[in-house]
Backbone bond lengths (Angstrom), bond angles and torsions (degrees), N, CA, C in turn:
res aa  C-N    CA-C-N  psi(-1)  N-CA   C-N-CA  omega(-1)  CA-C   N-CA-C  phi
1 M - - - 1.434 - - 1.515 110.31 -
2 K 1.308 116.27 -49.12 1.458 120.50 -177.18 1.516 110.82 -61.51
3 L 1.319 117.88 -40.89 1.468 121.77 178.50 1.524 110.76 -60.77
4 L 1.320 117.05 -46.61 1.467 120.09 179.00 1.518 111.52 -61.37
5 Q 1.321 116.19 -41.29 1.459 120.50 -178.12 1.528 112.16 -73.32
6 D 1.326 116.95 -46.79 1.460 120.34 -174.77 1.525 113.06 -76.89
7 R 1.302 117.27 -47.79 1.461 120.29 -174.19 1.520 112.68 -79.83
8 F 1.336 116.63 -40.72 1.454 119.61 -172.92 1.530 114.06 -110.25
9 G 1.325 117.50 -10.58 1.451 121.00 179.63 1.522 114.27 75.17
10 Y 1.328 117.02 18.46 1.463 120.97 179.71 1.522 110.63 -91.80
11 P 1.320 118.63 120.58 1.458 119.49 174.60 1.532 109.65 -73.88
12 V 1.301 116.46 148.57 1.467 120.98 178.82 1.524 108.11 -99.61
13 A 1.332 115.63 120.78 1.462 120.99 -177.09 1.520 112.16 -93.98
14 A 1.327 117.07 -29.31 1.469 120.84 -177.96 1.521 109.09 -160.99
15 I 1.314 114.82 156.20 1.454 121.38 175.93 1.520 107.58 -118.04
16 T 1.333 115.77 132.14 1.463 122.01 178.01 1.518 108.58 -129.30
17 G 1.316 117.01 175.88 1.453 120.88 176.99 1.512 111.48 119.96
18 P 1.327 116.34 -172.09 1.464 120.99 -176.17 1.529 114.12 -56.66
19 C 1.319 117.18 -26.37 1.471 119.51 179.92 1.526 111.57 -66.54
20 T 1.320 118.22 -13.17 1.469 121.62 -179.68 1.526 112.31 -102.55
21 D 1.316 117.18 12.63 1.470 120.45 -178.07 1.523 113.58 -72.36
22 N 1.329 117.72 -15.62 1.464 120.05 177.47 1.518 109.28 -147.16
23 S 1.324 115.13 165.34 1.468 119.81 -174.31 1.523 112.50 -65.42
24 A 1.325 117.82 -31.27 1.465 119.99 178.41 1.521 110.39 -64.99
25 G 1.317 116.93 -42.33 1.460 120.85 177.98 1.516 111.23 -63.70
26 V 1.324 116.70 -45.16 1.471 121.38 178.97 1.527 109.90 -60.21
27 D 1.319 116.70 -47.79 1.467 120.89 -179.49 1.528 111.31 -59.75
28 N 1.335 116.67 -44.36 1.463 120.80 -179.37 1.523 111.72 -65.19
29 V 1.320 117.27 -43.77 1.464 121.17 -179.64 1.523 110.39 -63.97
30 E 1.319 116.42 -47.06 1.467 119.61 -179.18 1.525 111.42 -63.76
31 A 1.335 117.11 -39.66 1.464 120.79 179.71 1.533 111.14 -67.35
32 A 1.324 116.43 -40.11 1.459 120.67 -176.61 1.524 113.09 -76.48
33 T 1.339 117.02 -29.79 1.464 119.84 -172.92 1.518 114.59 -112.25
34 G 1.331 117.23 -22.24 1.453 120.10 -173.87 1.514 112.80 72.72
35 C 1.307 116.24 13.58 1.463 122.87 -177.18 1.529 109.46 -110.78
36 V 1.318 116.46 151.63 1.464 121.69 177.33 1.530 109.21 -66.58
37 A 1.323 116.97 134.22 1.460 122.42 176.07 1.525 108.29 -119.45
38 L 1.329 116.36 124.04 1.464 121.35 -178.38 1.516 110.18 -137.17
39 N 1.319 116.14 145.09 1.455 121.30 175.23 1.530 108.25 -82.40
40 A 1.317 116.87 114.31 1.466 121.67 -174.17 1.528 112.84 -64.25
41 R 1.319 117.89 -30.97 1.472 119.77 179.46 1.515 112.23 -78.16
42 L 1.311 116.95 -42.16 1.462 120.90 -174.56 1.521 113.47 -91.69
43 E 1.327 116.84 -21.35 1.471 121.23 -176.64 1.528 110.62 -126.99
44 S 1.322 116.20 42.06 1.468 120.53 -174.74 1.523 112.46 -61.70
45 E 1.319 117.60 -39.67 1.469 119.51 179.63 1.526 111.21 -67.36
46 A 1.311 117.08 -40.83 1.466 120.56 178.08 1.527 110.55 -65.69
47 L 1.329 117.08 -39.18 1.460 121.02 177.90 1.523 110.46 -64.62
48 A 1.320 116.93 -46.86 1.463 120.74 179.08 1.529 110.81 -60.84
49 A 1.322 117.17 -43.69 1.465 121.33 179.60 1.530 110.63 -62.92
50 H 1.323 116.41 -43.04 1.463 120.47 179.56 1.525 110.54 -63.10
51 L 1.315 117.48 -45.20 1.459 120.99 -179.23 1.521 111.51 -65.77
52 M 1.332 116.47 -41.35 1.458 119.49 178.57 1.534 110.33 -62.27
53 K 1.315 116.68 -42.98 1.471 120.61 178.91 1.527 110.39 -64.66
54 T 1.324 116.43 -45.25 1.461 121.42 -179.37 1.527 111.59 -61.46
55 L 1.324 115.62 -38.47 1.467 120.56 -178.48 1.522 112.61 -85.90
56 G 1.336 116.95 -2.30 1.455 120.87 179.13 1.523 113.06 71.05
57 L 1.318 115.18 36.05 1.465 120.70 -177.15 1.515 112.78 -103.23
58 G 1.295 118.21 42.42 1.458 120.63 177.08 1.507 111.54 106.51
59 A 1.299 113.38 -163.66 1.470 120.57 -173.88 1.520 112.77 -76.86
60 G 1.320 117.73 -7.04 1.453 120.27 -179.64 1.517 112.65 82.97
61 V 1.321 117.78 20.32 1.450 121.46 178.99 1.515 108.80 -90.12
62 V 1.323 115.63 127.16 1.469 121.31 -179.55 1.511 108.30 -111.95
63 S 1.343 117.09 134.21 1.464 118.86 177.44 1.503 110.78 -109.50
């Protein structure tokens, strides 16, 4: 996260990947980073809604 933010100026909106496969991983990632952690396969609608809201692309409703 820090590398993306410092070197490239990209803000991190969410973290996905194997660390989000269980609630312990999600809790640890969110606590350590302060960033939303979502499982992209199991929570795809929530991830899309979060990204849309973060990017200011509407109400975050996915159909």
